[in-house]
KOLVOPA-202373 format. One record per residue (C-alpha): x, y, z; residue in one letter. Coordinates in steps of 0.02 Angstrom, whole numbers, padded with zeros to 5 digits, always signed. Layout:
<nodes>
XYZA;...
</nodes>
This chain:
<nodes>
-01728+06547-00763K;-01558+06505-00741E;-01395+06564-00827F;-01274+06427-00794V;-01066+06469-00833V;-00950+06351-00819Q;-00781+06388-00709I;-00624+06332-00681K;-00543+06413-00528G;-00586+06441-00347S;-00770+06416-00310V;-00753+06520-00142N;-00698+06664-00236K;-00825+06652-00340I;-00953+06640-00216I;-00872+06801-00139E;-00881+06894-00289D;-01065+06868-00322A;-01136+06974-00442V;-01266+07055-00324D;-01392+07013-00186E;-01527+06972-00297N;-01437+06833-00389I;-01382+06650-00285S;-01271+06531-00336I;-01243+06353-00311S;-01114+06222-00357K;-01177+06075-00505I;-01068+05951-00600K;-01108+05885-00757D;-01105+05741-00837S;-00910+05748-00852D;-00863+05795-00685N;-00863+05966-00740Q;-00901+06132-00612L;-01047+06221-00653L;-01094+06370-00581I;-01288+06400-00572A;-01330+06579-00572I;-01498+06595-00550T;-01606+06763-00515E;-01701+06777-00362K;-01807+06927-00422R;-01990+06961-00439T;-02042+06973-00599K;-02063+07152-00622E;-01863+07149-00563E;-01807+07021-00696H;-01624+07039-00769L;-01617+07138-00929V;-01483+07091-01066P;-01357+07211-01003D;-01351+07118-00831D;-01321+06954-00919Y;-01170+07058-01006L;-01110+07113-00841R;-01120+06941-00766I;-01032+06847-00922S;-00903+06970-00933K;-00850+06958-00715E;-00882+06751-00742A;-00765+06767-00899T;-00638+06866-00776E;-00646+06737-00648L;-00619+06586-00776G;-00789+06547-00852A;-00785+06434-01004T;-00973+06409-01039A;-01141+06472-01038F;-01320+06419-01007G;-01464+06468-01029I;-01587+06326-00972I;-01762+06344-00831G;-01894+06362-00918G;-01924+06366-01080E;-01762+06512-01152P;-01826+06520-01346F;-01984+06611-01258V;-01881+06756-01193K;-01894+06903-01295K;-01699+06941-01310N;-01623+06748-01275W;-01537+06797-01411D;-01447+06957-01363Y;-01407+06866-01209I;-01297+06737-01303V;-01229+06835-01424A;-01176+06940-01262K;-01103+06769-01200C;-00955+06802-01311A;-01000+06612-01415P;-00832+06646-01504S;-00726+06603-01358F;-00840+06496-01238N;-00954+06348-01268H;-01127+06396-01258I;-01293+06282-01215L;-01479+06284-01203A;-01601+06180-01116T;-01759+06156-01217T;-01898+06033-01215N;-01899+06079-01406A;-02106+06131-01427W;-02034+06277-01521L;-01890+06208-01608F;-01903+06222-01783V;-01784+06250-01940E;-01781+06435-01934K;-01699+06419-01739L;-01614+06300-01772A;-01518+06397-01905I;-01525+06519-01776R;-01453+06439-01658C;-01302+06384-01757K;-01273+06584-01848N;-01265+06647-01657L;-01153+06491-01624G;-01248+06399-01495I;-01133+06238-01475D;-01262+06110-01368T;-01431+06099-01343I;-01500+05988-01214H;-01675+05900-01275F;-01805+05812-01135S;-01833+05641-01202L;-01929+05537-01060D;-01967+05378-01170S;-01918+05306-01308G;-02133+05274-01333V;-02198+05421-01416P;-02360+05414-01324E;-02296+05388-01159L;-02153+05551-01182H;-02330+05648-01241D;-02411+05580-01053L;-02259+05639-00948F;-02248+05793-01047R;-02443+05804-01059K;-02412+05891-01239K;-02477+05761-01376V;-02319+05771-01507G;-02200+05822-01394S;-02092+05676-01447F;-02113+05706-01629D;-02046+05876-01591R;-01909+05813-01485V;-01851+05689-01631I;-01849+05825-01769N;-01763+05944-01667A;-01625+05828-01627I;-01630+05799-01814K;-01620+05979-01844L;-01463+05998-01726C;-01354+05849-01815K;-01401+05941-01982K;-01342+06103-01916Y;-01205+06028-01832K;-01255+06081-01655I;-01218+05933-01513K;-01400+05885-01447P;-01416+05807-01294I;-01549+05711-01226I;-01612+05761-01020N;-01717+05626-00959T;-01818+05620-00817V;-01790+05436-00725I;-01959+05383-00622H;-02052+05220-00573K;-02138+05204-00734K;-01990+05221-00861N;-01828+05135-00770L;-01858+04960-00783Y;-01941+04973-00973T;-01880+04936-01142E;-01938+05118-01188A;-01799+05159-01068F;-01689+05063-01137I;-01734+05152-01305D;-01675+05312-01254V;-01516+05271-01182L;-01477+05178-01361E;-01567+05321-01457F;
</nodes>
């Protein structure tokens, strides 16, 4: 699982001040060329971070200049304490994002995300053709769930962002252009 933090300030200081030996920190840039720090657990299943670990991490990251926090990797909404983790990232002061395949994203979850203060949700959409997206995701009905989730985000004023995997079977297709124009 990854916990992404957007940082302003010295990356070297962040790496020097890594929260503990069971977490790796890597630098990445987002689409706006903003520096993001991905904090990835290196623990076994039995040693997963507990919600209070996320509180500690978010406090330390905020002290280092964090301005945004994201729950990504796997499917964040299956983690039983995901809403507690989001709340500990101070959504009233920070930008909060989540990344999902939208399979579990229904109206009740959209309302919960809005009430918690999630600002942006990234959805995986790999083709403008439902059958191709479903084939790529290996789940029939996945395309329709993504489209519905995007509509729910718009309804509840959560910014939806589309993530897509570019590969040789979709790059030069009309379906790929459909995703870009969506």
